[in-house]
C-alpha positions as CSV (number, residue, x, y, z in Angstrom):
1,X,-12.2,-11.9,-16.9
2,X,-15.4,-9.9,-17.0
3,X,-14.9,-7.6,-13.9
4,X,-18.6,-6.8,-13.6
5,X,-19.2,-10.5,-12.5
6,X,-16.7,-10.3,-9.7
7,X,-16.3,-8.5,-6.4
8,X,-12.8,-7.5,-5.2
9,X,-11.9,-6.5,-1.6
10,X,-8.5,-5.6,-0.3
11,X,-7.6,-7.0,3.1
12,X,-4.8,-8.1,5.5
13,X,-4.0,-11.7,6.4
14,X,-4.3,-12.1,10.1
15,X,-4.1,-15.8,10.6
16,X,-2.7,-18.8,8.6
17,X,-3.6,-22.4,9.0
18,X,-3.0,-25.6,7.0
19,X,-5.2,-24.9,4.0
20,X,-6.8,-21.5,5.0
21,X,-6.0,-17.9,5.5
22,X,-8.1,-15.5,7.6
23,X,-8.4,-12.1,6.0
24,X,-9.7,-9.0,7.8
25,X,-11.4,-6.2,5.8
26,X,-12.4,-2.7,6.8
27,X,-15.8,-2.1,5.2
28,X,-16.6,1.5,4.7
29,X,-20.1,3.0,4.0
30,X,-21.2,4.2,0.6
31,X,-20.5,7.8,1.7
32,X,-16.8,7.2,2.3
33,X,-16.0,9.6,-0.6
34,X,-18.1,12.4,0.8
35,X,-16.2,15.6,1.5
36,X,-17.7,15.6,5.1
37,X,-16.7,12.1,5.9
38,X,-14.4,13.3,8.7
39,X,-17.5,14.2,10.8
40,X,-19.0,10.7,10.6
41,X,-16.2,8.9,12.3
42,X,-15.7,5.2,12.8
43,X,-19.4,4.5,13.0
44,X,-19.4,4.2,9.2
45,X,-16.7,1.5,9.2
46,X,-17.0,-2.2,10.2
47,X,-14.5,-5.0,10.3
48,X,-15.3,-8.2,8.3
49,X,-13.4,-11.5,8.7
50,X,-13.3,-14.1,5.9
51,X,-11.6,-17.5,5.8
52,X,-10.3,-18.4,2.4
53,X,-9.4,-21.9,1.4
54,X,-6.1,-21.8,-0.5
55,X,-2.5,-22.9,-0.6
56,X,-1.6,-21.1,2.6
57,X,2.2,-21.8,2.3
58,X,2.6,-18.9,-0.2
59,X,1.2,-16.2,2.2
60,X,2.5,-14.5,5.2
61,X,0.7,-13.0,8.2
62,X,0.3,-9.2,7.8
63,X,0.4,-9.4,4.0
64,X,-1.9,-7.2,2.0
65,X,-4.1,-9.2,-0.4
66,X,-7.1,-8.8,-2.7
67,X,-9.9,-11.4,-2.3
68,X,-11.8,-11.8,-5.5
69,X,-15.1,-13.8,-5.8
70,X,-18.0,-14.1,-8.2
71,X,-20.7,-11.5,-7.5
72,X,-23.3,-14.3,-7.4
73,X,-21.6,-15.7,-4.3
74,X,-21.9,-12.4,-2.4
75,X,-25.2,-13.3,-0.7
76,X,-23.9,-16.7,0.2
77,X,-20.8,-15.1,1.8
78,X,-23.0,-13.0,4.0
79,X,-24.8,-16.0,5.4
């Protein structure tokens, strides 16, 4: 798998339905690695919620997961 063609985000499963899981992500700004990030506070973070179609029977609420998608789908996911 060519990693440059994919986007990976860690998240936590918040809800599970028949064929979907709802994953919450904390998105941090590009300056999250800055040595002064403690002064910026939570304004640089935002919560994202994504529903993923999958075999939900293998997941548990609260489980940490990585969601991987093709980079070409990134714009579509935002819409």
